[in-house]
Z-matrix of the N, CA and C atoms (Angstrom, degrees):
N
C 1 1.424
C 2 1.522 1 110.71
N 3 1.290 2 117.91 1 142.45
C 4 1.484 3 120.89 2 174.50
C 5 1.408 4 113.33 3 -137.57
N 6 1.282 5 116.42 4 163.22
C 7 1.451 6 120.70 5 176.49
C 8 1.439 7 112.88 6 -109.61
N 9 1.369 8 115.85 7 136.08
C 10 1.499 9 120.42 8 -179.32
C 11 1.557 10 104.68 9 -137.30
N 12 1.286 11 115.96 10 116.39
C 13 1.434 12 120.50 11 177.25
C 14 1.533 13 110.69 12 63.85
N 15 1.341 14 118.41 13 30.93
C 16 1.496 15 121.52 14 174.13
C 17 1.470 16 110.63 15 91.39
N 18 1.368 17 118.75 16 -17.37
C 19 1.462 18 118.73 17 -176.96
C 20 1.589 19 110.89 18 -98.54
N 21 1.252 20 116.44 19 140.65
C 22 1.498 21 121.34 20 -179.12
C 23 1.508 22 108.68 21 -82.93
N 24 1.374 23 111.40 22 132.47
C 25 1.498 24 118.72 23 179.71
C 26 1.497 25 108.50 24 -121.79
N 27 1.316 26 117.63 25 136.46
C 28 1.476 27 123.67 26 177.90
C 29 1.532 28 107.24 27 -97.77
N 30 1.346 29 118.31 28 106.02
C 31 1.420 30 126.61 29 -177.44
C 32 1.526 31 113.30 30 -62.87
N 33 1.318 32 116.21 31 -24.81
C 34 1.463 33 121.49 32 -179.06
C 35 1.604 34 111.58 33 -93.91
N 36 1.315 35 115.44 34 0.82
C 37 1.493 36 119.16 35 179.32
C 38 1.534 37 107.40 36 -72.44
N 39 1.340 38 115.39 37 150.96
C 40 1.475 39 118.67 38 179.78
C 41 1.501 40 109.42 39 -65.53
N 42 1.334 41 114.81 40 152.33
C 43 1.488 42 120.99 41 -176.27
C 44 1.529 43 110.69 42 -69.86
N 45 1.339 44 115.41 43 146.81
C 46 1.461 45 118.58 44 178.36
C 47 1.480 46 110.34 45 -66.42
N 48 1.375 47 116.32 46 158.08
C 49 1.556 48 116.13 47 -175.46
C 50 1.458 49 113.19 48 -59.70
N 51 1.361 50 118.52 49 -31.28
C 52 1.457 51 119.83 50 -179.17
C 53 1.607 52 109.82 51 -68.01
N 54 1.295 53 114.91 52 -39.60
C 55 1.425 54 118.85 53 -179.93
C 56 1.582 55 110.64 54 -66.22
N 57 1.352 56 114.61 55 -37.05
C 58 1.410 57 120.66 56 175.15
C 59 1.493 58 114.60 57 -59.86
N 60 1.404 59 113.99 58 -45.03
C 61 1.411 60 122.99 59 -179.08
C 62 1.536 61 110.95 60 -64.59
N 63 1.410 62 114.77 61 -41.77
C 64 1.487 63 116.53 62 179.93
C 65 1.504 64 107.45 63 -66.08
N 66 1.277 65 123.96 64 -40.34
C 67 1.459 66 127.24 65 -178.92
C 68 1.573 67 110.37 66 -62.06
N 69 1.319 68 113.05 67 -39.59
C 70 1.468 69 117.32 68 -176.53
C 71 1.533 70 107.51 69 -71.32
N 72 1.307 71 117.26 70 -41.65
C 73 1.482 72 121.04 71 177.02
C 74 1.513 73 113.96 72 -61.86
N 75 1.301 74 115.97 73 -36.30
C 76 1.459 75 117.37 74 177.99
C 77 1.564 76 110.31 75 -71.98
N 78 1.305 77 117.23 76 -38.29
C 79 1.488 78 122.25 77 175.47
C 80 1.565 79 108.82 78 -58.11
N 81 1.280 80 113.73 79 -48.15
C 82 1.483 81 118.50 80 -176.60
C 83 1.535 82 112.68 81 -61.48
N 84 1.308 83 115.97 82 -40.91
C 85 1.446 84 125.84 83 -179.94
C 86 1.522 85 106.57 84 -61.05
N 87 1.360 86 115.72 85 -47.60
C 88 1.519 87 120.60 86 -176.99
C 89 1.541 88 110.39 87 -65.31
N 90 1.347 89 117.39 88 -36.05
C 91 1.508 90 123.22 89 177.22
C 92 1.529 91 105.96 90 -65.78
N 93 1.278 92 120.33 91 -45.17
C 94 1.537 93 121.24 92 179.86
C 95 1.434 94 109.48 93 -60.75
N 96 1.301 95 122.43 94 -43.61
C 97 1.504 96 128.12 95 -179.22
C 98 1.538 97 106.29 96 -57.75
N 99 1.416 98 113.01 97 -45.41
C 100 1.440 99 114.43 98 -178.50
C 101 1.476 100 115.10 99 -68.44
N 102 1.262 101 116.62 100 -36.70
C 103 1.457 102 126.13 101 177.40
C 104 1.557 103 111.81 102 -62.06
N 105 1.295 104 112.39 103 -41.96
C 106 1.462 105 117.54 104 -175.08
C 107 1.498 106 110.42 105 -93.62
N 108 1.340 107 121.25 106 -1.26
C 109 1.473 108 122.29 107 -176.59
C 110 1.507 109 107.75 108 80.17
N 111 1.246 110 119.74 109 -0.96
C 112 1.514 111 131.82 110 -173.13
C 113 1.445 112 119.44 111 -25.47
N 114 1.365 113 110.80 112 -150.11
C 115 1.477 114 121.83 113 -167.62
C 116 1.543 115 113.46 114 -66.65
N 117 1.292 116 116.77 115 -27.47
C 118 1.520 117 119.44 116 -178.50
C 119 1.499 118 106.88 117 -67.34
N 120 1.292 119 119.11 118 -46.31
C 121 1.457 120 120.45 119 178.84
C 122 1.570 121 113.35 120 -67.41
N 123 1.280 122 114.56 121 -37.72
C 124 1.497 123 119.68 122 178.73
C 125 1.484 124 107.29 123 -63.31
N 126 1.312 125 119.71 124 -45.43
C 127 1.452 126 122.34 125 -179.76
C 128 1.519 127 111.83 126 -57.94
N 129 1.333 128 117.79 127 -35.94
C 130 1.475 129 119.59 128 -177.83
C 131 1.528 130 109.47 129 -72.03
N 132 1.324 131 116.73 130 -25.33
C 133 1.515 132 119.58 131 -179.30
C 134 1.483 133 118.04 132 -89.45
N 135 1.357 134 116.79 133 -2.44
C 136 1.485 135 122.05 134 -177.99
C 137 1.523 136 109.28 135 -130.41
N 138 1.345 137 112.81 136 148.72
C 139 1.478 138 117.69 137 173.69
C 140 1.487 139 112.18 138 -81.68
N 141 1.300 140 116.12 139 -11.49
C 142 1.505 141 122.96 140 178.79
C 143 1.487 142 110.38 141 160.76
N 144 1.264 143 118.24 142 175.34
C 145 1.472 144 117.23 143 -174.53
C 146 1.532 145 110.70 144 -65.42
N 147 1.346 146 115.41 145 123.70
C 148 1.519 147 121.67 146 -179.42
C 149 1.389 148 114.40 147 74.32
N 150 1.408 149 121.99 148 10.52
C 151 1.495 150 119.25 149 -178.56
C 152 1.586 151 106.32 150 -115.06
N 153 1.333 152 113.00 151 140.98
C 154 1.442 153 114.97 152 178.86
C 155 1.556 154 112.45 153 -73.45
N 156 1.289 155 115.50 154 158.11
C 157 1.470 156 123.08 155 -171.71
C 158 1.533 157 111.36 156 -59.28
N 159 1.316 158 114.51 157 -30.50
C 160 1.577 159 116.40 158 -178.10
C 161 1.551 160 110.66 159 -91.04
N 162 1.248 161 116.66 160 12.47
C 163 1.573 162 119.00 161 174.04
C 164 1.454 163 112.66 162 -55.79
N 165 1.338 164 115.68 163 128.63
C 166 1.486 165 119.92 164 -177.02
C 167 1.466 166 114.12 165 -112.29
N 168 1.370 167 118.56 166 -6.05
C 169 1.414 168 122.59 167 176.65
C 170 1.562 169 114.17 168 84.87
N 171 1.379 170 113.77 169 24.05
C 172 1.450 171 115.17 170 175.55
C 173 1.517 172 111.29 171 -96.16
N 174 1.312 173 116.70 172 131.37
C 175 1.375 174 124.85 173 -178.16
C 176 1.515 175 116.50 174 -117.26
N 177 1.312 176 120.76 175 159.12
C 178 1.412 177 123.25 176 170.49
C 179 1.528 178 113.04 177 -133.26
N 180 1.261 179 116.77 178 144.17
C 181 1.511 180 120.22 179 177.47
C 182 1.540 181 107.83 180 -76.50
N 183 1.298 182 113.42 181 130.81
C 184 1.504 183 119.06 182 178.78
C 185 1.493 184 110.65 183 -120.82
N 186 1.277 185 120.64 184 -9.20
C 187 1.431 186 119.04 185 176.03
C 188 1.514 187 111.07 186 -161.95
N 189 1.319 188 117.74 187 152.59
C 190 1.438 189 121.50 188 -177.29
C 191 1.553 190 106.58 189 -144.10
N 192 1.321 191 114.05 190 137.92
C 193 1.537 192 119.45 191 166.57
C 194 1.448 193 107.19 192 -105.62
N 195 1.346 194 117.50 193 131.70
C 196 1.409 195 123.07 194 -179.62
C 197 1.494 196 112.76 195 -115.39
N 198 1.323 197 118.10 196 158.07
C 199 1.403 198 125.40 197 171.75
C 200 1.490 199 111.84 198 -125.32
N 201 1.272 200 117.39 199 136.72
C 202 1.446 201 123.79 200 178.80
C 203 1.502 202 108.47 201 -122.70
N 204 1.304 203 120.85 202 118.88
C 205 1.455 204 124.72 203 179.25
C 206 1.463 205 109.50 204 147.03
N 207 1.353 206 117.38 205 161.80
C 208 1.425 207 125.46 206 -175.31
C 209 1.546 208 111.92 207 -93.28
N 210 1.298 209 122.71 208 -11.04
C 211 1.422 210 123.68 209 -176.17
C 212 1.588 211 108.51 210 -120.36
N 213 1.296 212 112.91 211 148.94
C 214 1.507 213 117.45 212 174.67
C 215 1.466 214 115.32 213 -68.71
N 216 1.364 215 116.45 214 -32.14
C 217 1.431 216 118.35 215 -176.50
C 218 1.570 217 109.69 216 -98.59
N 219 1.279 218 117.54 217 18.67
C 220 1.453 219 117.70 218 177.78
C 221 1.604 220 104.70 219 -153.23
N 222 1.285 221 115.37 220 166.40
C 223 1.428 222 121.09 221 -178.23
C 224 1.499 223 110.28 222 121.27
N 225 1.344 224 112.94 223 -157.87
C 226 1.481 225 120.73 224 -169.12
C 227 1.519 226 109.17 225 -146.43
N 228 1.360 227 116.62 226 129.26
C 229 1.460 228 126.51 227 -179.82
C 230 1.564 229 108.07 228 -99.57
N 231 1.328 230 114.96 229 141.25
C 232 1.468 231 119.98 230 175.85
C 233 1.541 232 107.35 231 -139.02
N 234 1.337 233 116.85 232 155.10
C 235 1.427 234 125.96 233 174.90
C 236 1.452 235 115.45 234 -108.71
N 237 1.295 236 118.99 235 141.32
C 238 1.454 237 124.78 236 -178.84
C 239 1.551 238 109.49 237 -130.70
N 240 1.346 239 118.19 238 118.84
C 241 1.513 240 118.66 239 -174.71
C 242 1.524 241 107.33 240 -127.58
N 243 1.343 242 113.60 241 129.90
C 244 1.450 243 121.96 242 177.37
C 245 1.585 244 108.36 243 -71.94
N 246 1.282 245 113.07 244 136.15
C 247 1.539 246 119.77 245 -179.38
C 248 1.523 247 103.68 246 -99.49
N 249 1.284 248 116.84 247 -71.60
C 250 1.476 249 122.02 248 179.37
C 251 1.524 250 107.97 249 -150.84
N 252 1.298 251 114.19 250 140.06
C 253 1.498 252 121.74 251 175.82
C 254 1.504 253 110.67 252 49.09
N 255 1.320 254 115.46 253 -103.88
C 256 1.462 255 126.06 254 -167.89
C 257 1.544 256 109.16 255 -102.13
N 258 1.332 257 119.65 256 -0.96
C 259 1.483 258 121.54 257 -174.78
C 260 1.464 259 112.33 258 -103.91
N 261 1.363 260 113.72 259 133.53
C 262 1.445 261 124.81 260 -176.68
C 263 1.499 262 108.44 261 -128.38
N 264 1.365 263 117.66 262 159.10
C 265 1.371 264 122.39 263 168.59
C 266 1.603 265 108.60 264 -117.64
N 267 1.314 266 116.78 265 143.24
C 268 1.454 267 121.30 266 -179.98
C 269 1.546 268 105.44 267 -112.13
N 270 1.321 269 115.98 268 126.42
C 271 1.436 270 122.03 269 177.30
C 272 1.486 271 109.69 270 -103.94
N 273 1.344 272 117.97 271 107.88
C 274 1.416 273 121.55 272 -175.87
C 275 1.589 274 106.25 273 -124.46
N 276 1.311 275 113.14 274 93.67
C 277 1.504 276 120.79 275 -169.12
C 278 1.530 277 108.93 276 55.30
N 279 1.366 278 113.68 277 -121.35
C 280 1.513 279 116.16 278 -174.41
C 281 1.520 280 112.96 279 -91.27
N 282 1.372 281 114.55 280 2.97
C 283 1.469 282 120.95 281 177.28
C 284 1.494 283 114.70 282 -100.70
N 285 1.265 284 117.13 283 126.49
C 286 1.473 285 123.67 284 176.42
C 287 1.509 286 111.30 285 -115.61
N 288 1.291 287 118.97 286 125.85
C 289 1.411 288 122.09 287 -175.59
C 290 1.565 289 111.69 288 -134.78
N 291 1.326 290 118.32 289 147.53
C 292 1.470 291 121.07 290 175.80
C 293 1.623 292 110.43 291 -76.85
N 294 1.313 293 112.02 292 153.36
C 295 1.449 294 115.74 293 171.91
C 296 1.572 295 104.19 294 -156.70
N 297 1.290 296 113.04 295 177.75
C 298 1.512 297 123.87 296 -176.85
C 299 1.503 298 109.89 297 -112.38
N 300 1.405 299 113.77 298 158.56
C 301 1.493 300 119.13 299 175.90
C 302 1.497 301 114.05 300 -50.82
N 303 1.320 302 116.16 301 -36.04
C 304 1.534 303 118.47 302 178.26
C 305 1.483 304 111.04 303 -54.11
N 306 1.332 305 119.30 304 -38.53
C 307 1.478 306 120.86 305 -176.31
C 308 1.569 307 106.80 306 -72.23
N 309 1.293 308 118.18 307 -39.32
C 310 1.469 309 123.65 308 -174.11
C 311 1.549 310 105.32 309 -68.32
N 312 1.334 311 118.05 310 -36.29
C 313 1.412 312 119.90 311 -177.38
C 314 1.620 313 112.64 312 -69.69
N 315 1.227 314 113.23 313 -12.01
C 316 1.553 315 118.88 314 178.30
C 317 1.474 316 110.62 315 -91.22
N 318 1.288 317 123.08 316 11.68
C 319 1.426 318 123.53 317 -176.28
C 320 1.512 319 108.15 318 -89.43
N 321 1.346 320 114.04 319 71.39
C 322 1.461 321 122.93 320 -174.61
C 323 1.541 322 110.27 321 -90.79
N 324 1.313 323 116.42 322 -27.61
C 325 1.474 324 122.67 323 172.36
C 326 1.608 325 110.78 324 79.96
N 327 1.304 326 110.13 325 -174.57
C 328 1.406 327 117.82 326 -176.89
C 329 1.513 328 110.98 327 98.35
N 330 1.330 329 115.43 328 130.46
C 331 1.442 330 122.54 329 -178.69
C 332 1.504 331 114.29 330 57.44
N 333 1.339 332 117.07 331 -115.10
C 334 1.481 333 118.50 332 -174.89
C 335 1.517 334 110.23 333 -102.08
N 336 1.289 335 123.09 334 17.74
C 337 1.416 336 123.98 335 178.64
C 338 1.511 337 113.35 336 -101.02
N 339 1.265 338 121.61 337 160.93
C 340 1.459 339 124.13 338 178.29
C 341 1.453 340 107.00 339 -71.43
N 342 1.315 341 115.92 340 133.82
C 343 1.471 342 122.17 341 174.27
C 344 1.520 343 108.02 342 -122.82
N 345 1.385 344 118.45 343 137.09
C 346 1.403 345 124.95 344 176.12
C 347 1.505 346 110.52 345 -60.12
N 348 1.268 347 116.82 346 123.00
C 349 1.524 348 120.94 347 -177.17
C 350 1.474 349 110.57 348 -103.98
N 351 1.358 350 112.89 349 -43.70
C 352 1.419 351 122.75 350 -179.14
C 353 1.585 352 109.18 351 -134.05
N 354 1.301 353 117.43 352 131.60
C 355 1.427 354 117.79 353 177.28
C 356 1.631 355 109.48 354 -121.98
N 357 1.284 356 113.61 355 136.08
C 358 1.515 357 117.66 356 -173.80
C 359 1.595 358 104.29 357 -111.53
N 360 1.308 359 114.59 358 129.56
C 361 1.438 360 121.01 359 -179.01
C 362 1.479 361 108.30 360 -118.37
N 363 1.382 362 118.38 361 156.72
C 364 1.377 363 125.69 362 168.21
C 365 1.575 364 106.64 363 -137.49
N 366 1.325 365 115.21 364 154.97
C 367 1.477 366 118.06 365 -176.53
C 368 1.509 367 107.71 366 -84.00
N 369 1.313 368 114.29 367 139.64
C 370 1.504 369 122.99 368 176.86
C 371 1.538 370 109.47 369 -92.03
N 372 1.270 371 116.23 370 -48.94
C 373 1.482 372 118.24 371 176.97
C 374 1.517 373 111.13 372 -160.89
């Protein structure tokens, strides 16, 4: 016996009719899934919705939005997009320039330096 909210409950007492009905409904749903090859089998064949079975959870950064400035209501935003391997493009208003990963890795921010504000990832495998 245990107390919950001041009321005594007998853990060995038979389940209430509603609890029995819920349990029966759950069993029936599982049987239907088994009969149809349903969701249980599909869950075992996928690493998650839209993910291949060999998905390992490795991601790579492919774009960054940075902010330069000391105030939230002032400053300057820029976009950085990875092209291939070590090559990136920097979008600074109407000027687009190439740069390397080394430059992107220096976006630590603070004060008058660019700080990563948003980072965009995509899965690798």
